[in-house]
MOPAC internal coordinates of N, CA, C and O (Angstrom, degrees):
PM7 1SCF
backbone

  N    0.0000 0     0.00 0     0.00 0    0    0    0
  C    1.4217 1     0.00 0     0.00 0    1    0    0
  C    1.5770 1   104.45 1     0.00 0    2    1    0
  O    1.2310 1   119.06 1   -50.02 1    3    2    1
  N    1.2825 1   119.40 1   129.98 1    3    2    1
  C    1.4117 1   124.11 1  -178.43 1    5    3    2
  C    1.5442 1   109.72 1  -106.00 1    6    5    3
  O    1.2310 1   120.57 1   -43.79 1    7    6    5
  N    1.2739 1   116.52 1   136.21 1    7    6    5
  C    1.5123 1   119.71 1   175.59 1    9    7    6
  C    1.4681 1   104.82 1   -97.36 1   10    9    7
  O    1.2310 1   121.72 1   -43.56 1   11   10    9
  N    1.3496 1   114.31 1   136.44 1   11   10    9
  C    1.4994 1   121.26 1   179.29 1   13   11   10
  C    1.4767 1   104.09 1   -94.00 1   14   13   11
  O    1.2310 1   123.17 1   -59.75 1   15   14   13
  N    1.3586 1   111.54 1   120.25 1   15   14   13
  C    1.5406 1   121.11 1   179.44 1   17   15   14
  C    1.5543 1   104.74 1  -125.99 1   18   17   15
  O    1.2310 1   122.16 1   -45.15 1   19   18   17
  N    1.3872 1   113.47 1   134.85 1   19   18   17
  C    1.4687 1   115.08 1   176.39 1   21   19   18
  C    1.5825 1   113.41 1   -49.84 1   22   21   19
  O    1.2310 1   118.65 1   -34.44 1   23   22   21
  N    1.2221 1   120.17 1   145.56 1   23   22   21
  C    1.5183 1   126.03 1  -176.80 1   25   23   22
  C    1.5646 1   105.27 1  -117.36 1   26   25   23
  O    1.2310 1   121.55 1   -46.36 1   27   26   25
  N    1.3408 1   114.63 1   133.64 1   27   26   25
  C    1.4818 1   118.05 1   173.39 1   29   27   26
  C    1.5411 1   105.64 1  -122.41 1   30   29   27
  O    1.2310 1   122.26 1   -51.70 1   31   30   29
  N    1.3109 1   113.27 1   128.30 1   31   30   29
  C    1.4983 1   121.70 1   176.55 1   33   31   30
  C    1.4949 1   111.09 1   -93.71 1   34   33   31
  O    1.2310 1   119.31 1   -58.39 1   35   34   33
  N    1.2419 1   118.91 1   121.61 1   35   34   33
  C    1.4924 1   121.20 1   173.66 1   37   35   34
  C    1.5336 1   109.20 1  -129.65 1   38   37   35
  O    1.2310 1   120.60 1   -63.91 1   39   38   37
  N    1.1613 1   116.46 1   116.09 1   39   38   37
  C    1.5305 1   127.58 1   177.94 1   41   39   38
  C    1.5111 1   105.82 1    54.67 1   42   41   39
  O    1.2310 1   117.63 1  -129.63 1   43   42   41
  N    1.2757 1   122.13 1    50.37 1   43   42   41
  C    1.3883 1   125.75 1   175.14 1   45   43   42
  C    1.5066 1   117.20 1    76.66 1   46   45   43
  O    1.2310 1   118.81 1  -179.08 1   47   46   45
  N    1.3275 1   119.87 1     0.92 1   47   46   45
  C    1.4530 1   122.10 1   177.80 1   49   47   46
  C    1.5600 1   110.18 1   -99.33 1   50   49   47
  O    1.2310 1   120.20 1   -26.67 1   51   50   49
  N    1.1844 1   117.22 1   153.33 1   51   50   49
  C    1.4591 1   122.45 1   176.17 1   53   51   50
  C    1.5353 1   112.28 1  -111.39 1   54   53   51
  O    1.2310 1   122.12 1   -56.58 1   55   54   53
  N    1.3911 1   113.55 1   123.42 1   55   54   53
  C    1.4615 1   117.92 1  -178.20 1   57   55   54
  C    1.5772 1   104.64 1  -128.17 1   58   57   55
  O    1.2310 1   123.81 1   -38.24 1   59   58   57
  N    1.3452 1   110.30 1   141.76 1   59   58   57
  C    1.3655 1   115.09 1   179.60 1   61   59   58
  C    1.5594 1   110.05 1   -95.09 1   62   61   59
  O    1.2310 1   119.64 1   -37.71 1   63   62   61
  N    1.2652 1   118.29 1   142.29 1   63   62   61
  C    1.4851 1   122.53 1  -173.69 1   65   63   62
  C    1.4591 1   112.95 1  -121.58 1   66   65   63
  O    1.2310 1   121.76 1   -47.05 1   67   66   65
  N    1.3030 1   114.23 1   132.95 1   67   66   65
  C    1.4652 1   118.43 1   173.22 1   69   67   66
  C    1.6034 1   106.34 1  -120.48 1   70   69   67
  O    1.2310 1   121.91 1   -48.86 1   71   70   69
  N    1.2457 1   113.95 1   131.14 1   71   70   69
  C    1.4684 1   114.26 1  -176.29 1   73   71   70
  C    1.5797 1   109.96 1   -75.29 1   74   73   71
  O    1.2310 1   119.52 1   -93.49 1   75   74   73
  N    1.2597 1   118.52 1    86.51 1   75   74   73
  C    1.3804 1   123.59 1  -178.66 1   77   75   74
  C    1.4954 1   115.87 1   -64.29 1   78   77   75
  O    1.2310 1   121.50 1   147.36 1   79   78   77
  N    1.3241 1   114.73 1   -32.64 1   79   78   77
  C    1.4886 1   117.44 1   178.57 1   81   79   78
  C    1.5400 1   108.64 1   -66.96 1   82   81   79
  O    1.2310 1   117.59 1   137.66 1   83   82   81
  N    1.3057 1   122.20 1   -42.34 1   83   82   81
  C    1.4083 1   123.41 1   179.21 1   85   83   82
  C    1.5687 1   110.90 1   -62.16 1   86   85   83
  O    1.2310 1   122.18 1   139.85 1   87   86   85
  N    1.3328 1   113.44 1   -40.15 1   87   86   85
  C    1.4921 1   116.93 1   178.72 1   89   87   86
  C    1.5293 1   110.95 1   -65.45 1   90   89   87
  O    1.2310 1   121.12 1   135.12 1   91   90   89
  N    1.3363 1   115.46 1   -44.88 1   91   90   89
  C    1.4596 1   122.33 1  -178.83 1   93   91   90
  C    1.4678 1   109.84 1   -64.79 1   94   93   91
  O    1.2310 1   118.14 1   138.66 1   95   94   93
  N    1.2951 1   121.15 1   -41.34 1   95   94   93
  C    1.4477 1   125.94 1  -178.86 1   97   95   94
  C    1.5299 1   113.38 1   -65.19 1   98   97   95
  O    1.2310 1   122.04 1   135.58 1   99   98   97
  N    1.4057 1   113.69 1   -44.42 1   99   98   97
  C    1.4652 1   119.52 1   179.39 1  101   99   98
  C    1.4534 1   110.24 1   -67.72 1  102  101   99
  O    1.2310 1   118.45 1   131.72 1  103  102  101
  N    1.2849 1   120.56 1   -48.28 1  103  102  101
  C    1.5319 1   122.89 1   178.08 1  105  103  102
  C    1.4994 1   111.03 1   -67.07 1  106  105  103
  O    1.2310 1   117.73 1   145.98 1  107  106  105
  N    1.2937 1   121.94 1   -34.02 1  107  106  105
  C    1.4336 1   124.04 1   175.71 1  109  107  106
  C    1.5031 1   114.25 1   -61.83 1  110  109  107
  O    1.2310 1   123.61 1   130.38 1  111  110  109
  N    1.3672 1   110.69 1   -49.62 1  111  110  109
  C    1.4972 1   115.84 1   175.54 1  113  111  110
  C    1.5038 1   114.63 1   -62.07 1  114  113  111
  O    1.2310 1   121.16 1   145.91 1  115  114  113
  N    1.3081 1   115.39 1   -34.09 1  115  114  113
  C    1.5714 1   114.94 1   178.37 1  117  115  114
  C    1.4880 1   108.18 1   -73.74 1  118  117  115
  O    1.2310 1   118.80 1   149.66 1  119  118  117
  N    1.3251 1   119.89 1   -30.34 1  119  118  117
  C    1.4613 1   120.10 1   177.79 1  121  119  118
  C    1.5324 1   110.86 1   -67.90 1  122  121  119
  O    1.2310 1   120.53 1   141.04 1  123  122  121
  N    1.3086 1   116.58 1   -38.96 1  123  122  121
  C    1.4553 1   123.01 1   179.88 1  125  123  122
  C    1.4699 1   110.33 1   -67.72 1  126  125  123
  O    1.2310 1   119.93 1   140.05 1  127  126  125
  N    1.3291 1   117.73 1   -39.95 1  127  126  125
  C    1.5090 1   119.86 1   174.19 1  129  127  126
  C    1.5655 1   111.92 1   -63.49 1  130  129  127
  O    1.2310 1   118.61 1   135.40 1  131  130  129
  N    1.3360 1   120.25 1   -44.60 1  131  130  129
  C    1.3235 1   129.40 1  -178.51 1  133  131  130
  C    1.5727 1   110.66 1   -62.28 1  134  133  131
  O    1.2310 1   120.94 1   143.39 1  135  134  133
  N    1.2939 1   115.80 1   -36.61 1  135  134  133
  C    1.5147 1   119.22 1   176.67 1  137  135  134
  C    1.3798 1   111.95 1   -76.35 1  138  137  135
  O    1.2310 1   118.27 1   141.11 1  139  138  137
  N    1.3513 1   120.90 1   -38.89 1  139  138  137
  C    1.4911 1   120.17 1   177.30 1  141  139  138
  C    1.5604 1   112.43 1   -66.23 1  142  141  139
  O    1.2310 1   121.75 1   146.03 1  143  142  141
  N    1.3370 1   114.26 1   -33.97 1  143  142  141
  C    1.5259 1   115.62 1   176.34 1  145  143  142
  C    1.5699 1   109.69 1   -66.69 1  146  145  143
  O    1.2310 1   121.59 1   136.25 1  147  146  145
  N    1.3162 1   114.56 1   -43.75 1  147  146  145
  C    1.4743 1   114.81 1  -178.03 1  149  147  146
  C    1.4945 1   115.44 1   -64.82 1  150  149  147
  O    1.2310 1   121.18 1   148.12 1  151  150  149
  N    1.3321 1   115.35 1   -31.88 1  151  150  149
  C    1.4180 1   117.38 1  -173.92 1  153  151  150
  C    1.5556 1   115.85 1   -87.31 1  154  153  151
  O    1.2310 1   122.07 1   178.60 1  155  154  153
  N    1.3694 1   113.64 1    -1.40 1  155  154  153
  C    1.4168 1   119.71 1   179.95 1  157  155  154
  C    1.5825 1   111.83 1   -66.15 1  158  157  155
  O    1.2310 1   118.26 1   -46.15 1  159  158  157
  N    1.2160 1   120.92 1   133.85 1  159  158  157
  C    1.4522 1   124.13 1  -176.82 1  161  159  158
  C    1.6347 1   109.86 1   -82.06 1  162  161  159
  O    1.2310 1   119.65 1   154.97 1  163  162  161
  N    1.2963 1   118.27 1   -25.03 1  163  162  161
  C    1.4501 1   120.04 1  -177.04 1  165  163  162
  C    1.4599 1   112.23 1   -77.48 1  166  165  163
  O    1.2310 1   119.68 1   168.80 1  167  166  165
  N    1.3731 1   118.22 1   -11.20 1  167  166  165
  C    1.5070 1   121.70 1   179.31 1  169  167  166
  C    1.4744 1   106.88 1   -78.25 1  170  169  167
  O    1.2310 1   118.02 1   160.89 1  171  170  169
  N    1.3364 1   121.38 1   -19.11 1  171  170  169
  C    1.4581 1   122.76 1  -176.02 1  173  171  170
  C    1.5306 1   112.49 1   -87.27 1  174  173  171
  O    1.2310 1   121.43 1   170.47 1  175  174  173
  N    1.3188 1   114.87 1    -9.53 1  175  174  173
  C    1.5114 1   114.08 1  -171.46 1  177  175  174
  C    1.6634 1   102.26 1  -122.11 1  178  177  175
  O    1.2310 1   124.13 1   -49.35 1  179  178  177
  N    1.3701 1   109.68 1   130.65 1  179  178  177
  C    1.4897 1   116.35 1   178.22 1  181  179  178
  C    1.5727 1   106.85 1  -112.10 1  182  181  179
  O    1.2310 1   121.02 1   -69.54 1  183  182  181
  N    1.2785 1   115.66 1   110.46 1  183  182  181
  C    1.5804 1   113.20 1  -179.80 1  185  183  182
  C    1.5506 1   114.16 1   -62.52 1  186  185  183
  O    1.2310 1   119.73 1   162.79 1  187  186  185
  N    1.2385 1   118.13 1   -17.21 1  187  186  185
  C    1.4446 1   118.21 1   177.79 1  189  187  186
  C    1.5198 1   114.32 1   -73.29 1  190  189  187
  O    1.2310 1   123.01 1   149.05 1  191  190  189
  N    1.3977 1   111.85 1   -30.95 1  191  190  189
  C    1.4723 1   115.43 1   174.97 1  193  191  190
  C    1.4850 1   112.93 1   -63.81 1  194  193  191
  O    1.2310 1   121.89 1   134.31 1  195  194  193
  N    1.3775 1   113.98 1   -45.69 1  195  194  193
  C    1.4030 1   119.57 1   179.26 1  197  195  194
  C    1.5482 1   113.99 1   -58.39 1  198  197  195
  O    1.2310 1   121.57 1   138.66 1  199  198  197
  N    1.2674 1   114.60 1   -41.34 1  199  198  197
  C    1.4867 1   122.61 1   178.00 1  201  199  198
  C    1.5583 1   111.14 1   -65.32 1  202  201  199
  O    1.2310 1   120.69 1   137.53 1  203  202  201
  N    1.3195 1   116.30 1   -42.47 1  203  202  201
  C    1.4620 1   124.09 1   179.57 1  205  203  202
  C    1.5990 1   106.86 1   -64.68 1  206  205  203
  O    1.2310 1   121.12 1   135.29 1  207  206  205
  N    1.2597 1   115.46 1   -44.71 1  207  206  205
  C    1.5158 1   116.89 1  -177.70 1  209  207  206
  C    1.5103 1   110.24 1   -65.03 1  210  209  207
  O    1.2310 1   119.04 1   140.66 1  211  210  209
  N    1.3624 1   119.44 1   -39.34 1  211  210  209
  C    1.4022 1   123.51 1  -178.56 1  213  211  210
  C    1.5492 1   110.57 1   -66.65 1  214  213  211
  O    1.2310 1   120.80 1   140.88 1  215  214  213
  N    1.3680 1   116.07 1   -39.12 1  215  214  213
  C    1.4570 1   121.13 1   176.98 1  217  215  214
  C    1.5031 1   110.48 1   -67.91 1  218  217  215
  O    1.2310 1   120.66 1   138.10 1  219  218  217
  N    1.3054 1   116.34 1   -41.90 1  219  218  217
  C    1.4942 1   119.80 1   178.99 1  221  219  218
  C    1.5513 1   111.01 1   -61.85 1  222  221  219
  O    1.2310 1   121.32 1   136.56 1  223  222  221
  N    1.3047 1   115.09 1   -43.44 1  223  222  221
  C    1.4879 1   120.91 1   179.34 1  225  223  222
  C    1.5413 1   110.96 1   -61.76 1  226  225  223
  O    1.2310 1   120.36 1   145.54 1  227  226  225
  N    1.3384 1   116.92 1   -34.46 1  227  226  225
  C    1.4977 1   124.08 1  -178.14 1  229  227  226
  C    1.5661 1   106.19 1   -70.93 1  230  229  227
  O    1.2310 1   121.98 1   136.79 1  231  230  229
  N    1.4556 1   113.81 1   -43.21 1  231  230  229
  C    1.3900 1   114.55 1  -179.46 1  233  231  230
  C    1.4844 1   114.34 1   -69.31 1  234  233  231
  O    1.2310 1   118.73 1   149.26 1  235  234  233
  N    1.3372 1   120.02 1   -30.74 1  235  234  233
  C    1.4693 1   125.38 1   170.81 1  237  235  234
  C    1.5326 1   109.36 1   -59.26 1  238  237  235
  O    1.2310 1   121.58 1   126.76 1  239  238  237
  N    1.2310 1   114.57 1   -53.24 1  239  238  237
  C    1.5470 1   120.02 1  -176.80 1  241  239  238
  C    1.5565 1   107.67 1   -59.24 1  242  241  239
  O    1.2310 1   119.57 1   136.57 1  243  242  241
  N    1.3195 1   118.42 1   -43.43 1  243  242  241
  C    1.4611 1   119.53 1  -177.49 1  245  243  242
  C    1.6088 1   109.00 1   -69.57 1  246  245  243
  O    1.2310 1   120.90 1   145.87 1  247  246  245
  N    1.3290 1   115.89 1   -34.13 1  247  246  245
  C    1.4942 1   116.99 1  -177.70 1  249  247  246
  C    1.6185 1   107.39 1   -72.63 1  250  249  247
  O    1.2310 1   120.76 1   146.91 1  251  250  249
  N    1.3035 1   116.15 1   -33.09 1  251  250  249
  C    1.4524 1   119.46 1  -177.64 1  253  251  250
  C    1.4866 1   106.65 1   -72.40 1  254  253  251
  O    1.2310 1   118.63 1   139.34 1  255  254  253
  N    1.3788 1   120.21 1   -40.66 1  255  254  253
  C    1.4451 1   122.58 1  -179.91 1  257  255  254
  C    1.5491 1   110.45 1   -65.18 1  258  257  255
  O    1.2310 1   120.78 1   144.14 1  259  258  257
  N    1.3153 1   116.11 1   -35.86 1  259  258  257
  C    1.4577 1   123.27 1   175.12 1  261  259  258
  C    1.5136 1   113.09 1   -62.18 1  262  261  259
  O    1.2310 1   120.76 1   134.62 1  263  262  261
  N    1.3559 1   116.14 1   -45.38 1  263  262  261
  C    1.4213 1   122.36 1  -177.87 1  265  263  262
  C    1.5504 1   107.96 1   -66.79 1  266  265  263
  O    1.2310 1   121.27 1   140.61 1  267  266  265
  N    1.3751 1   115.18 1   -39.39 1  267  266  265
  C    1.4482 1   117.91 1  -179.71 1  269  267  266
  C    1.5892 1   110.08 1   -63.41 1  270  269  267
  O    1.2310 1   121.68 1   135.93 1  271  270  269
  N    1.2601 1   114.38 1   -44.07 1  271  270  269
  C    1.5030 1   119.03 1   179.32 1  273  271  270
  C    1.4756 1   108.83 1   -63.91 1  274  273  271
  O    1.2310 1   120.03 1   137.92 1  275  274  273
  N    1.2831 1   117.54 1   -42.08 1  275  274  273
  C    1.4815 1   118.23 1  -176.40 1  277  275  274
  C    1.5210 1   108.01 1   -65.19 1  278  277  275
  O    1.2310 1   119.88 1   142.49 1  279  278  277
  N    1.3349 1   117.84 1   -37.51 1  279  278  277
  C    1.4363 1   120.49 1  -174.55 1  281  279  278
  C    1.5499 1   110.20 1   -70.54 1  282  281  279
  O    1.2310 1   121.51 1   149.03 1  283  282  281
  N    1.3628 1   114.72 1   -30.97 1  283  282  281
  C    1.5438 1   118.60 1   174.73 1  285  283  282
  C    1.5484 1   109.24 1   -79.83 1  286  285  283
  O    1.2310 1   117.54 1   173.12 1  287  286  285
  N    1.2746 1   122.29 1    -6.88 1  287  286  285
  C    1.4386 1   122.66 1  -178.26 1  289  287  286
  C    1.4597 1   112.29 1    82.76 1  290  289  287
  O    1.2310 1   118.26 1  -164.08 1  291  290  289
  N    1.2981 1   120.92 1    15.92 1  291  290  289
  C    1.4397 1   123.71 1   175.97 1  293  291  290
  C    1.4488 1   108.41 1   -90.46 1  294  293  291
  O    1.2310 1   121.31 1   -22.65 1  295  294  293
  N    1.4615 1   115.10 1   157.35 1  295  294  293
  C    1.4093 1   119.34 1   172.56 1  297  295  294
  C    1.4761 1   110.71 1   -95.13 1  298  297  295
  O    1.2310 1   120.19 1   -17.28 1  299  298  297
  N    1.2980 1   117.25 1   162.72 1  299  298  297
  C    1.4546 1   124.86 1  -176.91 1  301  299  298
  C    1.6197 1   107.81 1   -57.39 1  302  301  299
  O    1.2310 1   121.31 1   135.33 1  303  302  301
  N    1.2449 1   115.10 1   -44.67 1  303  302  301
  C    1.4581 1   118.50 1  -178.91 1  305  303  302
  C    1.5483 1   102.72 1  -107.38 1  306  305  303
  O    1.2310 1   121.59 1   -79.00 1  307  306  305
  N    1.2671 1   114.56 1   101.00 1  307  306  305
  C    1.5360 1   121.03 1  -176.19 1  309  307  306
  C    1.4167 1   107.92 1   -95.26 1  310  309  307
  O    1.2310 1   117.08 1  -155.46 1  311  310  309
  N    1.4652 1   123.16 1    24.54 1  311  310  309
  C    1.3970 1   122.70 1   177.95 1  313  311  310
  C    1.5216 1   107.31 1   -85.60 1  314  313  311
  O    1.2310 1   119.62 1   -45.31 1  315  314  313
  N    1.3482 1   118.33 1   134.69 1  315  314  313
  C    1.4429 1   119.03 1  -177.42 1  317  315  314
  C    1.4956 1   111.57 1   -66.66 1  318  317  315
  O    1.2310 1   118.85 1   -32.13 1  319  318  317
  N    1.2233 1   119.79 1   147.87 1  319  318  317
  C    1.5095 1   123.80 1  -175.91 1  321  319  318
  C    1.5371 1   106.90 1   -66.37 1  322  321  319
  O    1.2310 1   121.55 1   -31.82 1  323  322  321
  N    1.3045 1   114.64 1   148.18 1  323  322  321
  C    1.4276 1   122.05 1   178.79 1  325  323  322
  C    1.5710 1   109.94 1   -70.49 1  326  325  323
  O    1.2310 1   121.62 1   -38.57 1  327  326  325
  N    1.3229 1   114.50 1   141.43 1  327  326  325
  C    1.4928 1   116.51 1  -179.97 1  329  327  326
  C    1.5628 1   109.56 1   -62.25 1  330  329  327
  O    1.2310 1   123.98 1   -35.32 1  331  330  329
  N    1.3444 1   109.97 1   144.68 1  331  330  329
  C    1.4725 1   113.97 1   179.44 1  333  331  330
  C    1.5727 1   110.69 1   -80.38 1  334  333  331
  O    1.2310 1   121.04 1   -61.11 1  335  334  333
  N    1.2314 1   115.61 1   118.89 1  335  334  333
  C    1.5037 1   121.91 1  -176.52 1  337  335  334
  C    1.4772 1   109.58 1   -76.06 1  338  337  335
  O    1.2310 1   118.40 1   151.21 1  339  338  337
  N    1.2948 1   120.65 1   -28.79 1  339  338  337
  C    1.3961 1   116.31 1  -175.82 1  341  339  338
  C    1.5838 1   115.74 1   -83.12 1  342  341  339
  O    1.2310 1   120.54 1   173.96 1  343  342  341
  N    1.4034 1   116.57 1    -6.04 1  343  342  341
  C    1.4312 1   120.93 1   176.56 1  345  343  342
  C    1.5040 1   112.44 1   -72.05 1  346  345  343
  O    1.2310 1   117.74 1   157.11 1  347  346  345
  N    1.3382 1   121.91 1   -22.89 1  347  346  345
  C    1.3761 1   122.17 1  -179.62 1  349  347  346
  C    1.4305 1   118.14 1   -94.55 1  350  349  347
  O    1.2310 1   120.10 1   180.00 1  351  350  349

């Protein structure tokens, strides 16, 4: 397999040329972009994780309160029933 590379003739000699500046520029810019992405602080924080942790903590508190009420023999809705108006 042959690689096609631009050829420059100077005084009867043949030299192959690779555009090192273009290679260095492209790779340098990619390195800068990568470094800027890595150093961003907002990539380390996921807001969904904080929301999930808050919801999980609330579920734990509710479950603990329900277990305490069940241990005391109370119902979750300890509101007394409304009087039956049709009985009178």
